[in-house]
VOLO-543601 format. One record per residue (C-alpha): residue number from 1; z negated, x negated, y; residue in three letters. Coordinates in Angstrom, 3 decimals, padded with zeros to 6 digits. Example, Ala and Ser with C-alpha at 12.3 -4.5 7.8 and 13.67 -1.06 7.14 Angstrom:
2
atom seq:1 zz:-007.800 xx:-012.300 yy:-004.500 type:ALA;
atom seq:2 zz:-007.140 xx:-013.670 yy:-001.060 type:SER;
This chain:
281
atom seq:1 zz:021.460 xx:003.496 yy:001.313 type:MET;
atom seq:2 zz:017.765 xx:002.878 yy:-000.180 type:ALA;
atom seq:3 zz:017.986 xx:-000.673 yy:000.933 type:LEU;
atom seq:4 zz:019.004 xx:000.300 yy:004.511 type:ILE;
atom seq:5 zz:016.325 xx:002.899 yy:004.859 type:CYS;
atom seq:6 zz:013.618 xx:000.306 yy:003.783 type:ILE;
atom seq:7 zz:014.849 xx:-002.444 yy:006.087 type:ILE;
atom seq:8 zz:014.923 xx:-000.157 yy:009.040 type:LEU;
atom seq:9 zz:011.679 xx:001.345 yy:008.209 type:ALA;
atom seq:10 zz:010.050 xx:-002.131 yy:007.913 type:LEU;
atom seq:11 zz:011.514 xx:-003.413 yy:011.187 type:LEU;
atom seq:12 zz:010.637 xx:-000.073 yy:013.059 type:ILE;
atom seq:13 zz:007.052 xx:-000.147 yy:011.318 type:ASP;
atom seq:14 zz:006.368 xx:-003.734 yy:012.384 type:ARG;
atom seq:15 zz:007.975 xx:-003.666 yy:015.887 type:SER;
atom seq:16 zz:006.928 xx:-000.347 yy:017.202 type:GLN;
atom seq:17 zz:003.179 xx:000.206 yy:017.780 type:THR;
atom seq:18 zz:004.088 xx:003.637 yy:019.191 type:SER;
atom seq:19 zz:004.617 xx:004.984 yy:015.563 type:VAL;
atom seq:20 zz:001.048 xx:004.431 yy:014.771 type:ASP;
atom seq:21 zz:-000.237 xx:007.664 yy:016.554 type:HIS;
atom seq:22 zz:002.300 xx:009.551 yy:014.579 type:LEU;
atom seq:23 zz:000.721 xx:008.984 yy:011.343 type:ARG;
atom seq:24 zz:-002.183 xx:011.633 yy:011.631 type:GLU;
atom seq:25 zz:-003.100 xx:013.529 yy:008.475 type:PHE;
atom seq:26 zz:-004.948 xx:016.423 yy:010.112 type:HIS;
atom seq:27 zz:-002.354 xx:018.773 yy:008.797 type:TRP;
atom seq:28 zz:-003.036 xx:017.491 yy:005.232 type:PHE;
atom seq:29 zz:-006.829 xx:017.797 yy:005.828 type:ASP;
atom seq:30 zz:-006.341 xx:021.412 yy:007.068 type:THR;
atom seq:31 zz:-004.141 xx:022.085 yy:004.056 type:TYR;
atom seq:32 zz:-006.600 xx:020.524 yy:001.592 type:SER;
atom seq:33 zz:-009.446 xx:022.755 yy:002.909 type:GLN;
atom seq:34 zz:-007.162 xx:025.837 yy:002.841 type:SER;
atom seq:35 zz:-006.252 xx:025.234 yy:-000.826 type:MET;
atom seq:36 zz:-010.051 xx:024.561 yy:-001.777 type:MET;
atom seq:37 zz:-010.796 xx:028.070 yy:-000.169 type:ARG;
atom seq:38 zz:-007.842 xx:029.822 yy:-001.771 type:ARG;
atom seq:39 zz:-008.188 xx:028.155 yy:-005.033 type:LEU;
atom seq:40 zz:-011.771 xx:027.510 yy:-005.589 type:PRO;
atom seq:41 zz:-011.187 xx:026.520 yy:-009.174 type:GLY;
atom seq:42 zz:-009.351 xx:023.453 yy:-008.152 type:ILE;
atom seq:43 zz:-012.436 xx:021.827 yy:-007.799 type:ASP;
atom seq:44 zz:-013.101 xx:022.173 yy:-011.437 type:LYS;
atom seq:45 zz:-009.911 xx:020.954 yy:-012.614 type:GLN;
atom seq:46 zz:-011.071 xx:017.297 yy:-012.966 type:GLY;
atom seq:47 zz:-008.142 xx:015.001 yy:-012.959 type:ALA;
atom seq:48 zz:-005.527 xx:017.539 yy:-012.518 type:ALA;
atom seq:49 zz:-007.064 xx:018.453 yy:-009.254 type:ALA;
atom seq:50 zz:-004.806 xx:016.095 yy:-007.208 type:ILE;
atom seq:51 zz:-001.719 xx:017.147 yy:-008.867 type:ILE;
atom seq:52 zz:-002.590 xx:020.866 yy:-008.068 type:ILE;
atom seq:53 zz:-003.189 xx:019.982 yy:-004.534 type:LEU;
atom seq:54 zz:-000.195 xx:017.606 yy:-003.951 type:LEU;
atom seq:55 zz:002.491 xx:019.584 yy:-006.045 type:LEU;
atom seq:56 zz:003.491 xx:022.387 yy:-003.373 type:PRO;
atom seq:57 zz:004.155 xx:019.701 yy:-000.695 type:ILE;
atom seq:58 zz:006.146 xx:017.351 yy:-003.008 type:LEU;
atom seq:59 zz:008.271 xx:020.459 yy:-004.151 type:VAL;
atom seq:60 zz:008.945 xx:021.377 yy:-000.721 type:THR;
atom seq:61 zz:009.886 xx:017.756 yy:000.193 type:VAL;
atom seq:62 zz:012.264 xx:017.518 yy:-002.712 type:ILE;
atom seq:63 zz:014.081 xx:020.961 yy:-001.921 type:LEU;
atom seq:64 zz:014.565 xx:019.803 yy:001.751 type:LEU;
atom seq:65 zz:016.030 xx:016.506 yy:000.589 type:GLN;
atom seq:66 zz:018.282 xx:018.453 yy:-001.778 type:TYR;
atom seq:67 zz:019.212 xx:020.748 yy:001.009 type:ALA;
atom seq:68 zz:020.100 xx:017.824 yy:003.524 type:LEU;
atom seq:69 zz:022.157 xx:016.039 yy:000.905 type:ALA;
atom seq:70 zz:025.960 xx:015.748 yy:001.523 type:ASP;
atom seq:71 zz:025.296 xx:017.265 yy:005.008 type:GLN;
atom seq:72 zz:027.224 xx:015.315 yy:007.771 type:PHE;
atom seq:73 zz:027.926 xx:012.245 yy:005.741 type:TYR;
atom seq:74 zz:024.406 xx:012.301 yy:004.537 type:ASP;
atom seq:75 zz:023.233 xx:011.265 yy:007.752 type:LEU;
atom seq:76 zz:020.444 xx:014.061 yy:007.931 type:PHE;
atom seq:77 zz:019.105 xx:013.136 yy:004.428 type:SER;
atom seq:78 zz:019.284 xx:009.500 yy:005.402 type:PHE;
atom seq:79 zz:017.025 xx:010.421 yy:008.588 type:GLY;
atom seq:80 zz:014.688 xx:012.404 yy:006.721 type:PHE;
atom seq:81 zz:014.105 xx:009.701 yy:004.168 type:ALA;
atom seq:82 zz:013.674 xx:007.004 yy:007.081 type:LEU;
atom seq:83 zz:010.965 xx:009.431 yy:008.481 type:ALA;
atom seq:84 zz:009.230 xx:009.994 yy:005.432 type:ALA;
atom seq:85 zz:009.146 xx:006.159 yy:004.628 type:LEU;
atom seq:86 zz:007.926 xx:005.298 yy:008.136 type:ILE;
atom seq:87 zz:005.163 xx:008.046 yy:007.925 type:TYR;
atom seq:88 zz:004.003 xx:006.697 yy:004.393 type:SER;
atom seq:89 zz:003.993 xx:003.045 yy:005.485 type:LEU;
atom seq:90 zz:001.279 xx:001.392 yy:007.552 type:ASP;
atom seq:91 zz:002.204 xx:-001.452 yy:009.652 type:GLY;
atom seq:92 zz:-001.260 xx:-002.062 yy:011.114 type:ARG;
atom seq:93 zz:-002.138 xx:-004.434 yy:008.387 type:LEU;
atom seq:94 zz:-000.325 xx:-007.282 yy:009.645 type:ASP;
atom seq:95 zz:-001.603 xx:-006.703 yy:013.147 type:ARG;
atom seq:96 zz:-005.224 xx:-006.451 yy:011.908 type:GLU;
atom seq:97 zz:-005.089 xx:-009.418 yy:010.155 type:ILE;
atom seq:98 zz:-003.466 xx:-011.403 yy:013.062 type:LYS;
atom seq:99 zz:-006.185 xx:-009.938 yy:015.300 type:GLN;
atom seq:100 zz:-008.976 xx:-010.941 yy:012.780 type:TYR;
atom seq:101 zz:-007.412 xx:-014.507 yy:012.678 type:LEU;
atom seq:102 zz:-007.264 xx:-014.876 yy:016.707 type:HIS;
atom seq:103 zz:-010.947 xx:-013.734 yy:016.969 type:ALA;
atom seq:104 zz:-012.042 xx:-016.328 yy:014.109 type:ARG;
atom seq:105 zz:-010.179 xx:-019.138 yy:015.738 type:GLU;
atom seq:106 zz:-011.529 xx:-018.172 yy:019.360 type:THR;
atom seq:107 zz:-015.082 xx:-018.097 yy:018.189 type:GLY;
atom seq:108 zz:-015.396 xx:-014.204 yy:018.782 type:LEU;
atom seq:109 zz:-017.545 xx:-013.698 yy:015.731 type:ASP;
atom seq:110 zz:-018.788 xx:-010.321 yy:016.368 type:ILE;
atom seq:111 zz:-015.297 xx:-009.255 yy:017.121 type:LEU;
atom seq:112 zz:-014.018 xx:-010.811 yy:013.890 type:ALA;
atom seq:113 zz:-016.753 xx:-008.980 yy:012.018 type:GLN;
atom seq:114 zz:-015.358 xx:-005.750 yy:013.370 type:GLN;
atom seq:115 zz:-011.592 xx:-006.506 yy:012.537 type:TYR;
atom seq:116 zz:-012.905 xx:-007.680 yy:009.144 type:ALA;
atom seq:117 zz:-015.005 xx:-004.160 yy:008.521 type:SER;
atom seq:118 zz:-011.608 xx:-002.257 yy:009.509 type:THR;
atom seq:119 zz:-009.510 xx:-004.317 yy:007.090 type:LEU;
atom seq:120 zz:-011.693 xx:-003.943 yy:004.160 type:ILE;
atom seq:121 zz:-012.996 xx:-000.430 yy:004.788 type:GLY;
atom seq:122 zz:-016.566 xx:-001.227 yy:004.973 type:LYS;
atom seq:123 zz:-019.121 xx:-003.481 yy:006.831 type:PRO;
atom seq:124 zz:-018.114 xx:-007.126 yy:006.334 type:ALA;
atom seq:125 zz:-020.389 xx:-009.885 yy:005.940 type:ALA;
atom seq:126 zz:-021.811 xx:-012.012 yy:008.918 type:GLU;
atom seq:127 zz:-021.370 xx:-015.446 yy:007.187 type:THR;
atom seq:128 zz:-017.821 xx:-016.885 yy:007.544 type:PRO;
atom seq:129 zz:-017.305 xx:-018.038 yy:003.825 type:PRO;
atom seq:130 zz:-018.332 xx:-014.675 yy:002.331 type:GLN;
atom seq:131 zz:-016.467 xx:-012.850 yy:005.130 type:GLN;
atom seq:132 zz:-013.305 xx:-014.772 yy:004.372 type:THR;
atom seq:133 zz:-013.470 xx:-013.809 yy:000.792 type:THR;
atom seq:134 zz:-013.767 xx:-010.292 yy:001.536 type:GLU;
atom seq:135 zz:-010.719 xx:-010.448 yy:003.976 type:VAL;
atom seq:136 zz:-008.550 xx:-012.055 yy:001.543 type:MET;
atom seq:137 zz:-009.593 xx:-009.451 yy:-001.185 type:HIS;
atom seq:138 zz:-008.998 xx:-006.762 yy:001.349 type:GLY;
atom seq:139 zz:-005.808 xx:-008.088 yy:002.476 type:LEU;
atom seq:140 zz:-004.411 xx:-008.094 yy:-001.146 type:LEU;
atom seq:141 zz:-005.612 xx:-004.713 yy:-001.978 type:GLN;
atom seq:142 zz:-004.295 xx:-003.190 yy:001.362 type:GLN;
atom seq:143 zz:-000.940 xx:-004.962 yy:000.869 type:SER;
atom seq:144 zz:-000.554 xx:-002.812 yy:-002.124 type:ASN;
atom seq:145 zz:-001.802 xx:000.381 yy:-000.837 type:ARG;
atom seq:146 zz:000.045 xx:000.176 yy:002.760 type:ARG;
atom seq:147 zz:003.112 xx:-001.472 yy:001.635 type:LEU;
atom seq:148 zz:004.296 xx:-002.422 yy:-001.828 type:PHE;
atom seq:149 zz:003.384 xx:000.576 yy:-003.716 type:ALA;
atom seq:150 zz:004.917 xx:002.820 yy:-001.156 type:VAL;
atom seq:151 zz:008.190 xx:000.785 yy:-001.504 type:LEU;
atom seq:152 zz:007.948 xx:001.017 yy:-005.200 type:PHE;
atom seq:153 zz:007.666 xx:004.731 yy:-005.298 type:TRP;
atom seq:154 zz:010.262 xx:005.410 yy:-002.609 type:PHE;
atom seq:155 zz:012.582 xx:003.234 yy:-004.484 type:THR;
atom seq:156 zz:011.997 xx:005.204 yy:-007.528 type:LEU;
atom seq:157 zz:011.498 xx:008.699 yy:-006.169 type:LEU;
atom seq:158 zz:012.718 xx:008.724 yy:-002.678 type:GLY;
atom seq:159 zz:010.744 xx:010.393 yy:000.068 type:PRO;
atom seq:160 zz:008.798 xx:012.498 yy:-002.621 type:ALA;
atom seq:161 zz:007.718 xx:009.269 yy:-004.109 type:GLY;
atom seq:162 zz:006.515 xx:007.559 yy:-000.990 type:ALA;
atom seq:163 zz:004.480 xx:010.839 yy:000.218 type:LEU;
atom seq:164 zz:003.129 xx:011.224 yy:-003.285 type:LEU;
atom seq:165 zz:001.412 xx:007.692 yy:-002.901 type:TYR;
atom seq:166 zz:000.492 xx:007.834 yy:000.575 type:ARG;
atom seq:167 zz:-001.099 xx:011.297 yy:000.293 type:LEU;
atom seq:168 zz:-003.165 xx:010.375 yy:-003.012 type:THR;
atom seq:169 zz:-004.550 xx:007.315 yy:-001.078 type:CYS;
atom seq:170 zz:-005.578 xx:009.386 yy:002.006 type:HIS;
atom seq:171 zz:-007.390 xx:011.903 yy:-000.387 type:THR;
atom seq:172 zz:-008.972 xx:009.123 yy:-002.254 type:LEU;
atom seq:173 zz:-010.355 xx:007.744 yy:000.923 type:GLN;
atom seq:174 zz:-011.077 xx:010.912 yy:002.866 type:ASN;
atom seq:175 zz:-011.606 xx:014.029 yy:000.787 type:SER;
atom seq:176 zz:-014.904 xx:015.455 yy:001.195 type:PRO;
atom seq:177 zz:-014.649 xx:016.971 yy:-002.334 type:SER;
atom seq:178 zz:-015.944 xx:014.639 yy:-004.864 type:GLN;
atom seq:179 zz:-013.816 xx:016.106 yy:-007.769 type:THR;
atom seq:180 zz:-010.678 xx:015.457 yy:-005.613 type:LEU;
atom seq:181 zz:-011.817 xx:012.065 yy:-004.690 type:SER;
atom seq:182 zz:-012.343 xx:010.957 yy:-008.262 type:LEU;
atom seq:183 zz:-009.021 xx:012.565 yy:-009.497 type:ALA;
atom seq:184 zz:-007.293 xx:010.635 yy:-006.571 type:ALA;
atom seq:185 zz:-008.810 xx:007.372 yy:-007.683 type:HIS;
atom seq:186 zz:-007.714 xx:007.875 yy:-011.205 type:ARG;
atom seq:187 zz:-004.139 xx:008.743 yy:-010.150 type:PHE;
atom seq:188 zz:-003.868 xx:006.210 yy:-007.653 type:GLU;
atom seq:189 zz:-004.688 xx:003.669 yy:-010.451 type:ALA;
atom seq:190 zz:-001.893 xx:005.069 yy:-012.499 type:ILE;
atom seq:191 zz:000.562 xx:004.973 yy:-009.553 type:LEU;
atom seq:192 zz:-000.333 xx:001.396 yy:-008.704 type:SER;
atom seq:193 zz:-000.143 xx:000.091 yy:-012.057 type:TRP;
atom seq:194 zz:003.649 xx:-000.961 yy:-011.940 type:ALA;
atom seq:195 zz:003.555 xx:-002.208 yy:-008.239 type:PRO;
atom seq:196 zz:000.481 xx:-004.301 yy:-009.005 type:VAL;
atom seq:197 zz:002.615 xx:-005.833 yy:-012.114 type:ILE;
atom seq:198 zz:005.613 xx:-006.407 yy:-009.965 type:LEU;
atom seq:199 zz:003.456 xx:-007.998 yy:-007.111 type:MET;
atom seq:200 zz:001.818 xx:-010.617 yy:-009.581 type:ALA;
atom seq:201 zz:005.213 xx:-011.437 yy:-010.842 type:GLY;
atom seq:202 zz:006.514 xx:-011.994 yy:-007.277 type:SER;
atom seq:203 zz:003.314 xx:-014.079 yy:-006.497 type:PHE;
atom seq:204 zz:004.339 xx:-016.390 yy:-009.217 type:ALA;
atom seq:205 zz:007.840 xx:-016.842 yy:-007.915 type:LEU;
atom seq:206 zz:006.747 xx:-017.034 yy:-004.160 type:ALA;
atom seq:207 zz:003.766 xx:-019.188 yy:-004.763 type:GLY;
atom seq:208 zz:002.014 xx:-021.500 yy:-007.247 type:ASP;
atom seq:209 zz:003.615 xx:-020.203 yy:-010.619 type:TYR;
atom seq:210 zz:001.473 xx:-022.341 yy:-012.723 type:GLU;
atom seq:211 zz:-001.866 xx:-021.193 yy:-011.159 type:SER;
atom seq:212 zz:-000.581 xx:-017.471 yy:-011.139 type:VAL;
atom seq:213 zz:000.310 xx:-017.419 yy:-014.823 type:THR;
atom seq:214 zz:-002.950 xx:-019.077 yy:-015.543 type:ARG;
atom seq:215 zz:-004.763 xx:-016.647 yy:-013.656 type:ALA;
atom seq:216 zz:-003.067 xx:-013.693 yy:-015.198 type:TRP;
atom seq:217 zz:-003.693 xx:-015.179 yy:-018.713 type:ARG;
atom seq:218 zz:-007.499 xx:-015.907 yy:-017.865 type:ASP;
atom seq:219 zz:-008.241 xx:-012.733 yy:-015.988 type:LYS;
atom seq:220 zz:-011.282 xx:-010.857 yy:-017.119 type:PRO;
atom seq:221 zz:-010.370 xx:-007.854 yy:-019.208 type:ARG;
atom seq:222 zz:-011.365 xx:-004.385 yy:-017.680 type:GLN;
atom seq:223 zz:-011.844 xx:-000.901 yy:-019.559 type:ASN;
atom seq:224 zz:-011.102 xx:000.792 yy:-016.040 type:ASP;
atom seq:225 zz:-007.247 xx:000.704 yy:-015.028 type:LEU;
atom seq:226 zz:-008.532 xx:000.763 yy:-011.279 type:ALA;
atom seq:227 zz:-010.647 xx:-002.311 yy:-011.949 type:SER;
atom seq:228 zz:-007.777 xx:-003.934 yy:-013.927 type:CYS;
atom seq:229 zz:-005.315 xx:-003.393 yy:-011.231 type:ASN;
atom seq:230 zz:-007.725 xx:-004.786 yy:-008.628 type:TYR;
atom seq:231 zz:-008.609 xx:-008.060 yy:-010.766 type:HIS;
atom seq:232 zz:-004.806 xx:-008.490 yy:-011.454 type:THR;
atom seq:233 zz:-004.262 xx:-008.406 yy:-007.589 type:LEU;
atom seq:234 zz:-007.122 xx:-010.762 yy:-006.831 type:ILE;
atom seq:235 zz:-006.570 xx:-013.280 yy:-009.392 type:GLU;
atom seq:236 zz:-002.830 xx:-013.756 yy:-009.338 type:THR;
atom seq:237 zz:-002.952 xx:-013.519 yy:-005.410 type:GLY;
atom seq:238 zz:-005.373 xx:-016.126 yy:-004.802 type:LEU;
atom seq:239 zz:-003.889 xx:-018.094 yy:-007.498 type:GLY;
atom seq:240 zz:-000.566 xx:-018.023 yy:-005.897 type:GLY;
atom seq:241 zz:-001.715 xx:-019.674 yy:-002.597 type:ILE;
atom seq:242 zz:-000.516 xx:-023.310 yy:-002.148 type:ARG;
atom seq:243 zz:-001.760 xx:-024.514 yy:001.086 type:ASP;
atom seq:244 zz:-005.650 xx:-023.936 yy:001.234 type:CYS;
atom seq:245 zz:-007.618 xx:-026.890 yy:002.288 type:PRO;
atom seq:246 zz:-011.496 xx:-026.891 yy:001.462 type:PRO;
atom seq:247 zz:-013.403 xx:-025.693 yy:004.479 type:GLY;
atom seq:248 zz:-010.460 xx:-024.496 yy:006.326 type:ASN;
atom seq:249 zz:-010.912 xx:-020.611 yy:005.800 type:GLU;
atom seq:250 zz:-008.500 xx:-019.307 yy:008.260 type:THR;
atom seq:251 zz:-005.848 xx:-021.558 yy:006.819 type:ALA;
atom seq:252 zz:-006.352 xx:-019.919 yy:003.552 type:CYS;
atom seq:253 zz:-006.086 xx:-016.546 yy:004.994 type:ILE;
atom seq:254 zz:-002.731 xx:-017.487 yy:006.802 type:ARG;
atom seq:255 zz:-001.470 xx:-018.918 yy:003.404 type:SER;
atom seq:256 zz:-002.163 xx:-015.738 yy:001.587 type:LEU;
atom seq:257 zz:-000.366 xx:-013.672 yy:004.474 type:ARG;
atom seq:258 zz:002.719 xx:-016.001 yy:004.027 type:ALA;
atom seq:259 zz:002.507 xx:-015.450 yy:000.445 type:LEU;
atom seq:260 zz:002.641 xx:-011.572 yy:000.787 type:ILE;
atom seq:261 zz:005.491 xx:-012.094 yy:003.221 type:LEU;
atom seq:262 zz:007.486 xx:-014.009 yy:000.904 type:ARG;
atom seq:263 zz:006.802 xx:-011.715 yy:-002.194 type:SER;
atom seq:264 zz:008.212 xx:-008.842 yy:000.322 type:LEU;
atom seq:265 zz:011.314 xx:-010.816 yy:000.697 type:ILE;
atom seq:266 zz:011.554 xx:-011.072 yy:-003.058 type:ILE;
atom seq:267 zz:011.204 xx:-007.418 yy:-003.607 type:TRP;
atom seq:268 zz:014.146 xx:-006.690 yy:-000.876 type:LEU;
atom seq:269 zz:016.319 xx:-009.082 yy:-002.697 type:ALA;
atom seq:270 zz:015.739 xx:-007.489 yy:-005.905 type:LEU;
atom seq:271 zz:016.295 xx:-003.935 yy:-004.450 type:ILE;
atom seq:272 zz:019.681 xx:-005.434 yy:-002.859 type:ALA;
atom seq:273 zz:020.647 xx:-006.812 yy:-006.216 type:ILE;
atom seq:274 zz:020.024 xx:-003.457 yy:-008.036 type:LEU;
atom seq:275 zz:022.067 xx:-001.740 yy:-005.221 type:THR;
atom seq:276 zz:025.042 xx:-004.106 yy:-005.534 type:LEU;
atom seq:277 zz:025.172 xx:-003.715 yy:-009.318 type:ILE;
atom seq:278 zz:025.242 xx:000.114 yy:-008.889 type:GLY;
atom seq:279 zz:021.609 xx:000.669 yy:-010.462 type:TRP;
atom seq:280 zz:020.492 xx:002.188 yy:-006.910 type:MET;
atom seq:281 zz:021.962 xx:004.471 yy:-004.390 type:ALA;
């Protein structure tokens, strides 16, 4: 059932732009502010602050999923899981990269810079070579945050896992509290570690195996887990690209996008195998 849910969620997420406006987190921002007022000590809990913040929501989701189980042939439970996964995914990434490529290839440099800034979450460079590098790095990082890590935690923990990761990333990017933002940064690094390792493995299978393994072996050592995750993604992702002619920057971005899509297919095939052998429901 998890495999069917994931496939349906990906199809809906990529084909229906109408679901984008449903992914608003005003309710969570209001909830976070209320928790900060009611529990002023949460801002002094350090790394545990994000757990304290998310725990009531996750318990509610788990209880709701349990209550819906075995009701009307599990259709209610399936519908709830599907809705939670669609809400946690973010299909705008593929559309954003297509818009950026179209702007670059048609000479709309100002518009391309705007799309690049949206993609990487900060003002992008104006020079095409530097901008291309930033976009490729952003594409790899955002594909983990918006897609692969969400699928990993959904597969492992169901709707609660998908929401756990999505709300952690939202807190990291939008929380006005420095304590909460730092706690979310550390927690997101922990949650991303396993998906990043699996992504590196899928890059090796879907791309240039020797280059990926060499990049993995030669990547710089980092003391910080978030930095380690980032460098693993960047080095193995760029190493897996097969068709990247010198001077053709948009071709390199297209090759990276294709590598990510092939990696997603590998993930779906692995989930299908685990389902067939009975390791997943």
